[in-house]
LUMLO-847813 format. One record per residue (C-alpha): chain; residue number from 1; x, y, z. Coordinates in pm, whole numbers, plus 50000, padded with zeros to 5 digits. Each point is the difference from the previous one (the first is absolute). Layout:
<sites>
site chaine = A	num = NUM	X = X	Y = Y	Z = Z
...
</sites>
This chain:
<sites>
site chaine = A	num = 1	X = 37491	Y = 73412	Z = 37992
site chaine = A	num = 2	X = 49939	Y = 50160	Z = 50337
site chaine = A	num = 3	X = 49711	Y = 49763	Z = 50120
site chaine = A	num = 4	X = 49688	Y = 50101	Z = 50182
site chaine = A	num = 5	X = 49994	Y = 50369	Z = 50112
site chaine = A	num = 6	X = 49733	Y = 50182	Z = 50183
site chaine = A	num = 7	X = 50035	Y = 50308	Z = 49786
site chaine = A	num = 8	X = 50089	Y = 49950	Z = 49639
site chaine = A	num = 9	X = 49930	Y = 50352	Z = 49896
site chaine = A	num = 10	X = 50351	Y = 50142	Z = 50035
site chaine = A	num = 11	X = 50121	Y = 49718	Z = 49774
site chaine = A	num = 12	X = 49724	Y = 50069	Z = 49744
site chaine = A	num = 13	X = 50052	Y = 50379	Z = 50008
site chaine = A	num = 14	X = 50380	Y = 49962	Z = 49955
site chaine = A	num = 15	X = 49980	Y = 49729	Z = 49724
site chaine = A	num = 16	X = 50095	Y = 50102	Z = 49651
site chaine = A	num = 17	X = 49678	Y = 49836	Z = 49884
site chaine = A	num = 18	X = 49742	Y = 49730	Z = 50065
site chaine = A	num = 19	X = 49982	Y = 49725	Z = 49750
site chaine = A	num = 20	X = 49677	Y = 49794	Z = 49967
site chaine = A	num = 21	X = 50027	Y = 49688	Z = 49783
site chaine = A	num = 22	X = 49663	Y = 49839	Z = 50054
site chaine = A	num = 23	X = 49808	Y = 49796	Z = 49753
site chaine = A	num = 24	X = 49671	Y = 50103	Z = 50175
site chaine = A	num = 25	X = 49965	Y = 50276	Z = 50248
site chaine = A	num = 26	X = 49701	Y = 50175	Z = 50156
site chaine = A	num = 27	X = 50037	Y = 50356	Z = 50138
site chaine = A	num = 28	X = 50338	Y = 49970	Z = 50154
site chaine = A	num = 29	X = 50016	Y = 50201	Z = 50326
site chaine = A	num = 30	X = 50383	Y = 49994	Z = 50015
site chaine = A	num = 31	X = 50004	Y = 50160	Z = 49652
site chaine = A	num = 32	X = 49776	Y = 50282	Z = 50133
site chaine = A	num = 33	X = 50216	Y = 50032	Z = 50303
site chaine = A	num = 34	X = 50317	Y = 50034	Z = 49790
site chaine = A	num = 35	X = 49835	Y = 50261	Z = 49775
site chaine = A	num = 36	X = 49886	Y = 50200	Z = 50305
site chaine = A	num = 37	X = 50365	Y = 49988	Z = 50126
site chaine = A	num = 38	X = 50121	Y = 50121	Z = 49676
site chaine = A	num = 39	X = 50172	Y = 49684	Z = 49889
site chaine = A	num = 40	X = 49978	Y = 49913	Z = 49620
site chaine = A	num = 41	X = 49813	Y = 49681	Z = 49932
site chaine = A	num = 42	X = 50037	Y = 49786	Z = 49693
site chaine = A	num = 43	X = 49770	Y = 49699	Z = 49942
site chaine = A	num = 44	X = 49872	Y = 49735	Z = 49766
site chaine = A	num = 45	X = 49670	Y = 50104	Z = 49850
site chaine = A	num = 46	X = 49773	Y = 49743	Z = 50167
site chaine = A	num = 47	X = 49649	Y = 49976	Z = 49894
site chaine = A	num = 48	X = 49890	Y = 50224	Z = 50297
site chaine = A	num = 49	X = 50184	Y = 50205	Z = 50263
site chaine = A	num = 50	X = 50325	Y = 50161	Z = 49867
site chaine = A	num = 51	X = 49852	Y = 50123	Z = 49667
site chaine = A	num = 52	X = 49725	Y = 50170	Z = 50194
site chaine = A	num = 53	X = 50262	Y = 50204	Z = 50204
site chaine = A	num = 54	X = 50313	Y = 50025	Z = 49793
site chaine = A	num = 55	X = 50058	Y = 50175	Z = 49665
site chaine = A	num = 56	X = 50099	Y = 49774	Z = 49706
site chaine = A	num = 57	X = 50370	Y = 50126	Z = 50029
site chaine = A	num = 58	X = 50025	Y = 49811	Z = 50332
site chaine = A	num = 59	X = 49853	Y = 49675	Z = 49864
site chaine = A	num = 60	X = 50125	Y = 49703	Z = 49814
site chaine = A	num = 61	X = 49809	Y = 49693	Z = 49861
site chaine = A	num = 62	X = 49945	Y = 49715	Z = 50236
site chaine = A	num = 63	X = 50261	Y = 49724	Z = 49946
site chaine = A	num = 64	X = 50246	Y = 50223	Z = 49800
site chaine = A	num = 65	X = 50308	Y = 49966	Z = 50209
site chaine = A	num = 66	X = 50218	Y = 50190	Z = 49751
site chaine = A	num = 67	X = 49764	Y = 50301	Z = 50006
site chaine = A	num = 68	X = 49991	Y = 49994	Z = 50384
site chaine = A	num = 69	X = 50380	Y = 49976	Z = 50022
site chaine = A	num = 70	X = 50030	Y = 50298	Z = 49746
site chaine = A	num = 71	X = 49757	Y = 50203	Z = 50210
site chaine = A	num = 72	X = 50192	Y = 49925	Z = 50320
site chaine = A	num = 73	X = 50317	Y = 50123	Z = 49831
site chaine = A	num = 74	X = 49815	Y = 50312	Z = 49888
site chaine = A	num = 75	X = 49853	Y = 50076	Z = 50346
site chaine = A	num = 76	X = 50346	Y = 49953	Z = 50173
site chaine = A	num = 77	X = 50141	Y = 50247	Z = 49742
site chaine = A	num = 78	X = 49715	Y = 50267	Z = 50018
site chaine = A	num = 79	X = 49762	Y = 49914	Z = 50290
site chaine = A	num = 80	X = 49844	Y = 50346	Z = 49977
site chaine = A	num = 81	X = 49831	Y = 49943	Z = 49667
site chaine = A	num = 82	X = 49812	Y = 49700	Z = 50150
site chaine = A	num = 83	X = 49875	Y = 50187	Z = 50309
site chaine = A	num = 84	X = 49617	Y = 50059	Z = 49993
site chaine = A	num = 85	X = 49760	Y = 50177	Z = 50233
site chaine = A	num = 86	X = 49748	Y = 49814	Z = 50192
site chaine = A	num = 87	X = 49667	Y = 50058	Z = 49862
site chaine = A	num = 88	X = 49754	Y = 50159	Z = 50241
site chaine = A	num = 89	X = 49758	Y = 49714	Z = 49965
site chaine = A	num = 90	X = 50236	Y = 49788	Z = 50205
site chaine = A	num = 91	X = 49984	Y = 50238	Z = 50303
site chaine = A	num = 92	X = 49770	Y = 49905	Z = 50287
site chaine = A	num = 93	X = 49803	Y = 50323	Z = 50002
site chaine = A	num = 94	X = 49922	Y = 49957	Z = 49626
site chaine = A	num = 95	X = 49883	Y = 49645	Z = 50056
site chaine = A	num = 96	X = 49782	Y = 50090	Z = 50295
site chaine = A	num = 97	X = 49833	Y = 50278	Z = 49807
site chaine = A	num = 98	X = 49922	Y = 49763	Z = 49722
site chaine = A	num = 99	X = 49848	Y = 49746	Z = 50246
site chaine = A	num = 100	X = 49791	Y = 50280	Z = 50158
site chaine = A	num = 101	X = 49874	Y = 50110	Z = 49651
site chaine = A	num = 102	X = 49868	Y = 49634	Z = 49951
site chaine = A	num = 103	X = 49789	Y = 50015	Z = 50316
site chaine = A	num = 104	X = 49868	Y = 50348	Z = 49952
</sites>
């Protein structure tokens, strides 16, 4: 572990993958940042958050440590198959346009 850093993005961008093992998760900003940087993300399929962003091939059931371990082995071997594009709905311009539509 490197400890606190003022700029984690080079580490995220150069990581093989981001692994999220939460039981509960909202919209995980770090997950969106990793996707934006082109880093594959695998995650538990929490009740909200990751399943709204990631395809099913990137998800495992909450609490299934064997499935998570297997998915980690898969992402190490072939990270490119777990790479996803960041959906436009997570970009600031899109969000701002949707807010403006609400007030018009």
